[in-house]
C-alpha positions in Angstrom: -61.3 -73.7 -2.1 -64.2 -74.5 -1.7 -67.0 -74.0 0.7 -70.4 -76.2 1.9 -73.5 -74.6 2.5 -76.2 -77.6 4.9 -79.3 -75.2 3.3 -82.2 -76.8 0.9 -82.6 -75.6 -2.7 -80.8 -72.3 -3.3 -79.5 -71.8 0.2 -77.5 -73.9 -0.3 -75.4 -73.1 -3.0 -72.1 -71.2 -2.0 -70.6 -68.4 -4.8 -66.5 -67.1 -4.5 -64.7 -63.4 -4.0 -62.2 -62.6 -3.4 -63.1 -60.1 -0.4 -59.3 -58.1 -0.3 -56.9 -58.8 -2.9 -54.5 -55.7 -3.7 -54.9 -54.4 -7.7 -51.0 -56.4 -8.3 -52.9 -59.6 -7.1 -56.0 -58.4 -8.9 -54.3 -58.5 -12.1 -52.8 -62.3 -11.9 -55.4 -63.9 -9.6 -59.6 -65.3 -10.9 -62.4 -66.5 -8.4 -64.1 -68.2 -11.0 -67.7 -67.0 -8.8 -69.9 -70.9 -8.9 -66.7 -72.7 -8.6 -64.2 -71.5 -5.9 -61.3 -71.9 -8.3 -58.2 -70.1 -8.2 -56.6 -69.7 -11.5 -54.0 -68.1 -13.1 -54.3 -64.6 -15.7 -50.7 -64.3 -16.7 -47.1 -65.9 -15.8 -45.9 -65.1 -12.1 -43.2 -63.5 -12.5 -40.6 -63.5 -8.7 -39.5 -60.4 -9.2 -42.4 -58.6 -9.2 -43.3 -60.6 -5.6 -42.5 -64.1 -4.3 -45.4 -63.9 -2.1 -49.8 -63.4 -2.2 -52.1 -63.2 0.8 -55.9 -63.1 -0.9 -58.6 -63.4 1.7 -61.4 -65.4 0.2 -65.1 -65.1 1.6 -67.5 -67.9 0.9 -71.7 -66.6 1.0 -74.8 -68.4 0.3 -78.3 -67.0 -0.5 -79.4 -66.8 2.6 -76.7 -63.8 2.9 -73.8 -65.7 5.3 -70.8 -65.7 4.8 -67.2 -66.6 6.0 -63.5 -65.9 5.2 -60.4 -68.1 4.9 -57.2 -66.4 3.7 -55.4 -68.1 1.1 -50.9 -67.8 1.1 
């Protein structure tokens, strides 16, 4: 995921995290807090689930934030 902030300096830095994620999904997906890259911790098993929904939060150093759903 990608978010931008027009502020200068440290207030323009954006950090990423999962806002809402199931326990099962937290054992499968990892989010890099600096880049927003979502990667797999292990292979997907379609017998366990055929879709996942993750709520991602982007927050700047000024404490403003927004969320988005990733399915």
